[in-house]
KENUVEX-751608 format. One record per residue: x, z, y of N, C-alpha, C in turn. Coordinates in pm, whole numbers, plus 50000, padded with zeros to 5 digits. Example, Ala and Ser with C-alpha at 12.3 -4.5 7.8 and 13.67 -1.06 7.14 Angstrom:
513195078049431512305078049550513205078049670/512855070849775513675071449894512905078750003/
***
This chain:
500835000049880500005000050000500865000050125/501975007850121502865008350237503444994550266/503784987150158504334973650176503304964550241/502034965650196500974957250253500794960350400/500794973450436500624977150576501794972450660/503014973150604504194968550678504104953750708/503684945850607503534931450628502444928850730/501364936850724500264935150818500734937550962/501514948250981502054951051114502954939751160/503794934351068504674923251103503864911251149/502764908251078501954896751116501244899151249/500904911751279500324914951410501314911351520/502584915251502503594911951602503834896951611/503784889951496503904875451499502754869451579/501544875051557500384870351631500544872551780/501104883951819501334886551960502364876952018/503364873351935504344863551981503714850052005/502834845851913502104833351932501204834152054/500624846152078499694847652190500364844352323/501644847352331502364844552456502384829652488/502194821152386502214806752407500844800352384/499804808552365498484803252334497894795752454/497114785552423496394778052526495014783652550/494434790152450493124796152469492954808152376/492024816752414491624827952329490114827252313/489644828952190488224828552159487814841952097/486644846652136486084858752077484694855152025/484504855951894483264851751829482634863351752/481304863951756480584873151668479924865251557/480194869151432479704862151314478394868451268/477304860551270475984865351230475694862751082/476604856551010476314851950875476214863050772/475134862750692474974871450576475304885950604/476254891350525476674905250541477934906450625/478324895950693479574896150768479484905650888/478774901350992478554909751111479864915351165/480824906451192482074911151249482524901851361/483544906151433484084898651547485424892551506/485614879951545486894873151523487504869451657/488754873451675489524869351792490504858451747/490494847051816491344835751779492264832051895/493544830851865494534825751959494944811951910/494934802151999495084788251956495954780452054/496744771051999497564762352084497774748852018/497704738352098498114724952055499014719252164/500164713952123501094708652222501834696452167/501654684752228502434672952189503804673052258/504764666152199506074665052259506704651752216/507964649552250508624636852223508854634352075/508804644851993509054643551850507794645851767/506624646551829505394648551754504464658351821/503964668151745503044677951800503074690751717/502694701651781502624714651716501244720551739/500674726251634499384733051645499464746151568/498884756751624498734769051548497494776451594/496974784651504495984794551544496174807151461/495774818351520495804831351453494424837451468/493774840551355492494847551354492734862251324/492134871051405492184885451380490744890251366/490444897151256489084901051224488864915951253/487734918951317487394932751353485954935551308/485754946351234484384949751194483954963651240/484844971051309484464984051363484294994851258/484764992351137484595002151030485895009651003/485745021350947486895029150906487345024350769/488635020950755489105014350632489835023550536/489905036450567490615045650477489805058350460/488545057050422487685068750408488185078350300/488985073350207489455081950098490745089250131/491245087650253492495094050291492215104650397/492205117550360491885128250454492845128250573/492285130550690493115131750809493455118550876/493125107250811493435094250870492205088850942/492425083351059491335078451143491635063851177/491545055151076492005041451088490865031751120/490605030151249489685019851294490535009051360/490374996851318491204986251375490924973051307/491784963051327491584950151262491514951551111/490614943851050490494944550904491254933350837/491794923850916492544913050855493064903150956/493934894350907494504883850990494784871550905/494544859850965494834847250898495484837951000/496484830150956497174821451049497484807950986/497514797851070497964784451032498914779451139/499974772951095500864766351189501224752651131/501094742351214501274728551170502254721351261/502964711951202503874703651279503694689051238/503344680651336503334666351315504654660551361/505314653051275506624647351308506484632351332/506894628251452506744614251490507904610251580/508844602651523510014598151598509884583451638/508684577851624508464563651649507274561651744/507204570051846506044569951934505944557452021/506994549552028506964537252109506774524752023/506294526751900506074515351809504584513951779/504244503751700502864501451661502334512351568/503244520151509502844530951418502794544451489/502644544351620502714556651699501624566851661/500514562251604499424571451570499574577551431/500604573351357500864578551223502024588451228/501824600551173502864610751175503024617151038/504234621851011504444630650895503894644350931/503524651950830502834664650856503354675450763/503594687550819503944699250740503134710950794/502684719750704501744730250744501934742650658/501764754250719501794767050647500534774850679/499944781450576498814790450597499034803150517/498474814050566498574826850495497904837850573/497724849350508497084860550576496984872550486/496414883350539496194895450462495214904350535/494834915250469493884924350530493684936750447/492654944350482492344956750413490834958450410/490314963550296488894966350282488734980750239/487614987250274487395001150232487405002150081/487955012950025488505024650095490015024050110/490535014250176491975012950196492655004050096/491954993750049492524984549950493084972350023/494384970050009495004958750073494894946049990/494834934750056494804921949986495584911850069/495954900750007496634890150081496004876750049/496084867650144495694853750124496984846250092/497094841249972498364835749924498944825350018/500264826050035500964815950114500694802050059/500464792650148500264778750107501074769650197/501664759450137502434749450210501824735750184/501764727550288501254713950275502224703950337/502364692750271503234682050317502494668850300/502514660550404501794647850391501864639550516/500724633450550500674624350664499384626750742/499424623350870498244624150955498134611351038/496914607251065496694595251147495624598451250/495924595551377495044599051488494324586651541/493004586851535492174577051604491754583051737/491794575151843491554581151974491064570752074/490394575652177490044567052289491294564552372/491214555352463492394551652540492944563352620/492064572052668492504583552748492684596252666/492534595452533492694606652440491684617952462/490614615352532489584625652550488714627152425/488704616652343487984617152216488954613652104/489104622552008490084620551901489494623951766/490004617351663489694620451524490974618551444/491474629451387492714628951309492394631751162/492914623251075492704624950930494034628550865/493964637050762495154642250695495014640350545/496114636650481496224636350335497504643750299/497394654650220498534663450200498664668150056/499904669550013500214676849892500164691649926/499464699649845499294713849876499764722449760/500594732249790501044741749689500704755849736/500004763349653499584776949684500354786549594/500994796349652501814805649575500984812949469/501494812849345500914820249232499494815749197/499124803549234497774798449205497894785149131/497164783749020497164771348945496304760949016/496794748449019496064737649083496144725348995/495014721148942495004709148860495214696648945/494754697249071494944686249166495524692349293/496834692049313497454698849428497374690649557/496134688149601495924679849720494944686549816/495084683349943494084687050044493864675350137/492604672850170492224662750268491494669650382/491844665950505491274672550622490964662450731/490014666150816489784658750941489664668951054/490124665051171490014673251292489524664251404/488564668951481488014660451587487844668251717/487784660851827487514666651957486874656252047/485794660152115485074651152205484804658352335/485324652952443485194659252575484054652652652/483304660952729482154656352808481154648852720/480744655552614479794649852518478494645952588/477964634252552476734628752612476864627452764/478114625752811478394624452955478034636953033/477974648352965477734661153031479084667553063/479404668753188480694674253228480864688553177/481984690853108482294704153058481754707352920/481064697752857480534699952722481504694052620/482054702452534483054698152437482584701052295/482794691352207482464692552065483744690451985/484114700251906485354699151828485204706751697/486154704851608486104712051482487004705851377/486834710651253487644705551142486824706251013/487304699150912486754699950777487914698850678/487964707950580489004708150478488374707150339/489044699750251488604698350112489834699150024/489844708749930490994709849840490574715349704/491504714649609491294719449473492094732349454/491444742149390492114754949365491424761849250/492194765349145491624772449031491584787349060/490414793449033490224807549061489314813248953/489654825048902488874830648792487424833248831/487154835148960485794838249005485004825749042/485664814049039484984801749079484814792648958/483584787948936483334778848826483844764848859/483654760848983484144747849027485564749349081/486334738649076487724739349117487944734649261/486934729149324487154724149459486524733549562/487104733349681486634741649792486444732849914/485394735649987485094728150109484734738050219/485264735450339484894743550455484974734850580/483994736450668484014729750797483514739350904/484064738151024483674746851135483514738651263/482394731951280482134725051406481854735151518/482454732751634482264741351750481704733251867/480934739851952480504733752076480684743952189/481274739252299481594747852412481094741452542/480644750152632480234745252763480964753052871/481574745652962482384751653067481484756853181/480994769153163480124775053265480904779253389/482214781453373483024785853486483144775653597/482834763053568482924752653671481944755053786/480914763153762479904765353864480244776853959/481264784753925481654795654016483174796754027/483804785054035485244784054063486094791553962/485694790853835486484797053727486454787753606/487164776353612487074766353506487644770753372/488244782653366488804787653240487734792353143/486554795953193485544802853112484574793153046/484414794852913483484786852835482624795852747/481384791652723480534798552626480124788552520/479844793452401479454784252294479454791252160/479834783752058479844789551925480244779451820/480144783651697480474775051584479554778251467/479514769251372478804771551246479784768751133/480124779251059480984777550941480114773850822/480374762250765479674757650645480704756050535/480444762150420481464762150315480844762450176/481634757750081481274758349939482484762949860/482274773249777483354778749694484474785049777/484174788849899485184794949984485194809949957/486354815349921486424829249875486204839349986/486114835150112485794844350219484344848950217/483534842750131482134846750116481954854949988/480794861249975480594870849868480464864449730/479774853149720479484847149590480114833349579/480764830349466481304816949445480214807049409/480594794349403479684783749361478374783949440/478504786349569477324786749655477694781249792/476744774149852476964768649986476514778950089/477384781850185477104791750288477054785350426/476194790650510476134786850651476214799650733/477284801050811477524813050890477634809551038/476584812051117476634808951260477364819651340/478034815351446478774824451535478504820651681/478524830451768478424828251911479594835351978/480074829852091481204836252155481574830252289/482734834552335483284829852462484704824952438/485154815852523486524810652515487124810352654/488354814652663489094814452790490294805252774/490334794552852491474785352851492514789952951/493744791452905494814795652995495324784053079/
***
């Protein structure tokens, strides 16, 4: 348990380090099923001369005491953390293949559930390619990914993941209305899952309300997490819909 807590603290500090470079922070309340918790997300996307970098860190808060079985301990705090960091490699940005990039990605996380039981989300590495479809001004984008995926200590009959990520600015010509999100599909063998494939998508919509009172950083909106066989839900082999509402601050 001490090792799990030490790793958790380390990831908190890593998250704070990422926060210093974040482009936005989102605070969402999850209304789905028995969830009823708050997620804080730190997110950044940055292109450069050699490609692009993207990361996000999710920190989960449920307001519950996580060590009820330990006398004298008063542990109210984050119940978990999950992070992804991706790098698109593109050294040919001045050629006809400028929209095609090599891709490398890491995901992982951990947390604690009452009465003080630690768990981890196994480290996963992905290697592959990404291709970006976009409008001339890049205000509307759709990126598709095909990747080899390896998950630590997990059997995979098909070690692949396919993903799409999209973003649309000023949707329906409404200034400040943004529609974005992602969808992931991969194979993973799990003793609790009858099917071997997992699907998750999280479309988001945001409206820049701050534009009306000289604060363009402020957005309100939400997302809907739709998933099948995703172990973050209570029952396997079931399709879940988890709506969330929240605010976003762009730095």
